[in-house]
C-alpha positions as CSV (number, residue, x, y, z in Angstrom):
1,M,95.6,-3.5,1.6
2,S,92.2,-2.1,0.9
3,Q,89.1,-3.4,2.7
4,A,87.8,-4.9,-0.6
5,S,91.0,-6.8,-1.1
6,K,90.9,-8.1,2.5
7,L,87.3,-9.3,2.0
8,A,88.2,-11.0,-1.2
9,L,91.2,-12.7,0.4
10,I,89.1,-13.8,3.4
11,K,86.4,-15.2,1.1
12,E,89.1,-17.1,-0.9
13,M,90.5,-18.5,2.4
14,I,87.0,-19.7,3.5
15,D,86.3,-21.3,0.2
16,S,89.6,-23.1,0.4
17,A,88.9,-24.3,3.9
18,E,85.4,-25.5,3.0
19,S,86.8,-27.5,0.0
20,S,89.4,-29.1,2.3
21,I,86.7,-30.1,4.8
22,R,84.6,-31.5,2.1
23,S,87.5,-33.6,0.8
24,A,88.4,-34.8,4.3
25,K,84.8,-35.8,5.0
26,Q,84.7,-37.7,1.6
27,M,87.9,-39.6,2.5
28,V,86.5,-40.5,5.9
29,N,83.2,-41.7,4.4
30,E,85.1,-43.8,1.9
31,L,87.1,-45.4,4.7
32,V,84.1,-45.9,7.0
33,G,81.8,-47.3,4.3
34,S,78.3,-46.6,3.0
35,N,75.1,-46.1,5.0
36,G,72.9,-47.7,2.3
37,K,72.6,-44.5,0.2
38,N,73.8,-44.3,-3.4
39,S,77.2,-42.7,-3.9
40,F,75.7,-39.5,-5.3
41,A,73.4,-39.0,-2.3
42,K,76.4,-39.7,0.0
43,K,78.4,-37.0,-1.7
44,A,75.4,-34.7,-1.5
45,E,75.2,-35.4,2.3
46,L,78.7,-34.0,2.6
47,L,77.4,-30.8,1.2
48,T,74.7,-30.8,3.8
49,D,77.3,-31.2,6.5
50,Y,79.3,-28.2,5.6
51,T,76.4,-25.9,4.5
52,S,74.3,-26.9,7.5
53,D,71.3,-27.7,5.3
54,S,71.3,-28.7,1.6
55,S,68.0,-26.9,1.0
56,E,67.3,-23.4,2.2
57,E,64.9,-20.6,1.4
58,S,66.2,-17.5,-0.3
59,E,63.7,-14.7,-0.9
60,G,60.9,-17.1,-1.7
61,D,63.1,-19.3,-3.8
62,K,64.2,-22.8,-2.5
63,I,67.9,-23.6,-2.9
64,I,68.9,-27.3,-3.1
65,E,72.4,-28.6,-3.5
66,G,73.2,-32.0,-5.0
67,V,75.5,-34.1,-7.1
68,F,75.1,-34.7,-10.9
69,D,75.0,-38.4,-11.8
70,G,75.2,-38.2,-15.6
71,D,71.7,-37.0,-16.4
72,K,70.1,-35.9,-13.1
73,M,71.0,-34.3,-9.8
74,T,70.6,-36.3,-6.5
75,D,70.3,-34.5,-3.1
76,S,71.3,-35.9,0.3
77,T,67.9,-37.5,0.8
78,E,68.2,-39.4,-2.6
79,K,65.6,-37.2,-4.2
80,E,66.4,-36.8,-7.9
81,Y,65.9,-33.7,-10.0
82,P,66.0,-33.8,-13.8
83,V,68.8,-31.7,-15.3
84,P,68.0,-30.2,-18.7
85,A,70.1,-32.1,-21.3
86,N,71.0,-28.9,-23.1
87,Y,72.4,-27.4,-19.9
88,A,74.3,-30.5,-19.0
89,S,75.7,-30.7,-22.5
90,K,76.6,-27.1,-22.8
91,S,78.2,-27.0,-19.4
92,K,80.0,-30.3,-20.0
93,L,78.8,-31.7,-16.7
94,V,80.3,-35.0,-15.6
95,P,79.2,-37.3,-12.8
96,G,80.3,-36.0,-9.4
97,D,79.9,-32.3,-10.2
98,V,78.2,-30.4,-7.5
99,L,75.1,-28.4,-8.6
100,K,72.9,-25.8,-7.0
101,L,69.2,-25.9,-7.9
102,T,67.1,-22.8,-7.4
103,V,63.4,-23.6,-7.5
104,K,61.8,-20.2,-8.2
105,E,58.4,-19.2,-6.8
106,D,56.8,-19.8,-10.2
107,G,58.1,-23.4,-10.1
108,S,60.9,-23.0,-12.6
109,F,64.3,-24.7,-12.1
110,L,67.6,-22.9,-12.4
111,F,70.7,-25.1,-12.2
112,K,74.2,-23.8,-11.5
113,Q,77.5,-25.8,-11.4
114,I,79.2,-24.9,-8.1
115,G,81.8,-27.6,-7.6
116,P,83.3,-29.4,-10.6
117,V,85.1,-32.6,-10.0
118,D,88.6,-33.2,-11.3
119,R,88.5,-34.2,-15.0
120,K,90.5,-35.9,-17.6
121,K,90.0,-36.2,-21.4
122,V,89.9,-39.4,-23.4
123,I,89.5,-39.9,-27.1
124,G,87.2,-42.6,-28.5
125,T,84.8,-43.5,-31.2
126,L,81.1,-42.7,-31.1
127,T,78.7,-45.7,-31.2
128,Y,75.0,-46.3,-30.8
129,E,74.0,-49.4,-28.9
130,D,70.9,-50.4,-26.9
131,G,69.2,-47.1,-27.9
132,K,72.0,-45.0,-26.4
133,Y,74.9,-43.0,-27.7
134,K,78.2,-44.2,-26.3
135,V,81.9,-43.3,-26.8
136,I,84.3,-46.3,-26.7
137,A,87.5,-45.0,-25.1
138,S,90.3,-46.7,-23.1
139,G,88.5,-50.0,-23.4
140,K,85.3,-48.7,-21.8
141,A,82.0,-47.5,-23.1
142,Y,80.8,-44.1,-21.8
143,Q,77.2,-43.0,-22.2
144,T,76.8,-39.5,-23.6
145,L,73.8,-37.2,-23.9
146,L,71.8,-37.1,-27.2
147,A,71.8,-33.3,-26.8
148,S,75.6,-33.2,-26.9
149,V,75.7,-35.5,-29.9
150,T,73.3,-33.3,-31.9
151,Y,74.9,-30.0,-30.7
152,H,78.3,-31.2,-32.0
153,K,76.7,-32.7,-35.2
154,A,78.6,-36.0,-34.3
155,E,78.0,-39.1,-36.3
156,I,78.5,-42.7,-35.5
157,G,82.2,-43.6,-36.1
158,D,83.5,-40.1,-35.4
159,K,86.5,-39.7,-33.1
160,I,85.3,-37.8,-30.0
161,T,87.2,-35.9,-27.2
162,L,85.3,-36.9,-24.1
163,V,85.5,-35.3,-20.6
164,V,85.2,-37.8,-17.7
165,P,85.8,-37.8,-14.0
166,E,89.5,-38.2,-13.3
167,N,89.4,-40.0,-10.0
168,E,86.2,-42.0,-10.1
169,E,84.7,-44.7,-12.3
170,S,81.9,-43.3,-14.4
171,E,79.4,-44.6,-16.9
172,W,79.0,-41.1,-18.4
173,G,81.1,-38.6,-20.2
174,A,80.6,-35.2,-21.8
175,I,81.5,-34.5,-25.4
176,E,84.1,-31.7,-25.7
177,N,84.8,-32.0,-29.4
178,V,84.4,-34.0,-32.5
179,L,87.8,-34.5,-34.1
180,P,88.3,-33.6,-37.8
181,A,87.9,-36.5,-40.2
182,N,91.6,-36.5,-41.1
183,A,92.4,-37.1,-37.4
184,S,91.2,-40.7,-37.9
185,D,94.6,-41.5,-39.6
186,I,96.3,-40.8,-36.3
187,D,96.0,-43.3,-33.4
188,L,94.7,-41.0,-30.7
189,E,92.5,-43.4,-28.7
190,G,93.0,-43.4,-24.9
191,E,93.7,-40.9,-22.2
192,F,95.6,-37.7,-22.4
């Protein structure tokens, strides 16, 4: 086995161990209860625990890790950072996804998804209520980003494939597709 192969295997093993530790800490926190922080800040705190610090300096840039809540990222101190709607839409971010924010020396923000949560897809109907686009699927209304609606050229009443967190309740979902008009003849609503 070459040295490069060994290094790649070691990195994969470390990544797997870190993921297992994160999952175990999340289960412990769920059993122990909250410390007053919102659920996204609590998840971000787990990131701090295994990376030793959720914000670090890298060649003049500041690196901050946090958890996406549907339209912004929350770090372990409950500080919120706006995530550009176009990035969230294009990347199909869902609540619970782990993000890394690089704050450049010039003040610009660069987001990168580094830990997607488990996902499932549901099919529902696009609506507009209370000034927000929502997809009604599986008896629940999920908010979705305007940027995603306009990107997919979706219209009210369209059947939508929506990506949502698999293991957690969420008020948000990411549009994956708009189903063709002839798909409305088929009863597709619900999970798959």
